[in-house]
C-alpha positions, 0 to 999 in steps of 0.5 A: 500500500502506498501512502502519500499526501491527500493530493497524491494518487494512492492504491489500497492494499488488495482487500483479499489480503489477510492482514488489516488494510490501513488506508492513511490520508495525509496529515494537515500541513498547517502548523498546530492543527492536524484536523484542519484538512479533514472537513475541507470542502465539506459543511460549507467550507468549515476548516476544522473538525467539530467545534472547539469547546473548552480547548478541545475538539467536539466531533459532531456525529449522527447515528443513522438507523435506530435498530437494536444495536444502535439503541443498545450500544451506539447511542448511549456510548456516543452520547457519553463520550466526551469527544463526541456530540450526538447532534442528530439521528436518522430513523423512520421508526422513532427518536432518541431523547431530545436529539434532533431526528430526521426521517430519512438521510436525504432530509438530514443532508438537506437540513444543512446541519453541521456534522463531521461524521455519521455512524451507519447502523442500517442493514448492510444491503442499503448501506453502500448507497447511503455511505456513498452519499454521506461521503458526497455530503462531506461526512466521515464514516463509522460503519457497523459490521458488516461494512457492506454487502460485498467486497466490491462495494467496500473497495468502491467505497474506499476509493470514493472516500479517498478521492474526497479525503474522508475517513472510513472506520469498519467497526468490528466490535468483537475485536475491541476486547482486552481478551481478544488483544491478549489472545493475539499477544499470547498466540504470536509466534506459536503454531496453532494445531487446532481452532474451533469456533462454536457460534450458536444462538436463537435467531428468534430471540436475537433477531425477532421480526428481522426479515432482511437477514433471510434475504439475499445480502442479509448474511443469515447465520453469518450475521453473528458468525462474522463476529467470530471471523473478525476475532479469529482473523485478528488473533491467528498468528498465520493467515487463514482461508476458507477450504470448504463449507456446508450451508444449511438453508431453509427451503423458504429462505435465501440465507443459511440458518446453520453452517459448518466451515473448514479453514486452511492455512495458505502456508502449508501448516497442518492444522484442524481449523473449523467453525460451527454456526447455528441459529437454532440453539435455544436458551443461552448462546454459545459464542466460543473460540477454542485454540490449541497450540503445538507448544502446549498453550490452550486458549478459550475466548467465550461470551463473544470474545469478552472472556479469556481462559488460558490453560483452563484459568480465567485471566480476563473478563470484560463486557460487551459495552466495553467493545463500543466504548473502544470503538468510539475512542478509536474513531475519535483518534482516527479523526484527529490523526487523519487515518482510516482503519479498514479491515476487510478480512471478516467480510472476505471470509464470509464471501468465500464461504458463500462462494465455496459452500455446498448448499443443503436444503433445511426445513422451512423456517416458520 
């Protein structure tokens, strides 16, 4: 990947790389301000990101789409983060406290409200078009996972953002856990001989009434499963690829209700690398990743990556709220430093499962 000034031509690293793709925009040349360039050409020519209050920059942000994840995490976390002012929300279904509400994204843009960034929380299928329009409006982007429906859309979005000097952050919330960071540190330099993902939950409980998940582009059981993929792509000391997959698809739906995946290493390491995703488990969910190494170390990440066991002993235990606190803290740093952070690997793994997976009819889902 080439790095250069905002006026130079740059190419993004291929999104099929297993490594994280960092897309860096240029730093401001104005002495004493590394934020001056970020809104150039946006918001009627404002020169600075946000508004100075008490000697620091307050980032004006809008959350678009008030579904469950926005209500549970994005809105309260953004509202309490001192770096941000929750200036607006976009929702056709409701509002959030006294925050200014717009029914559509078009209404938001037409209002002329002063914004620096938007968080996009709508389902992935319509997200590309709204993200593209957000860049045109001069807004930086925080994308709830998955960032787009396809790798092609993500590539096009990054190119558009780079051309308009906008920041893009793909927020894989499960990666923002201390337990995940520690697992990555412990596995560095070791040889993994076995990895097993067990990501099982009750779709009726976790996705009530969400018909979009069963439609093309809705991901099916990979909607939660991509969280597991985001963790393993971060902690594994070597890259992993999809070898094959079995996709169980209800006869009246377009996306899988369960999947069995076998991974492989592109560098010839003999290892047992598997995943089981299932939306039919009732009761408590199982969001677990087990790892064994040739050196004798065993790890288990559980509760969605918030808890870590090392050789059977719990060493770290966090909560899901800390994930989103980490997301917004990181987004603030990206905006202040003028960098994008884009990780395409989890989306690539899901795409490869659909490409290589053998489809099996399952009972209708009713």
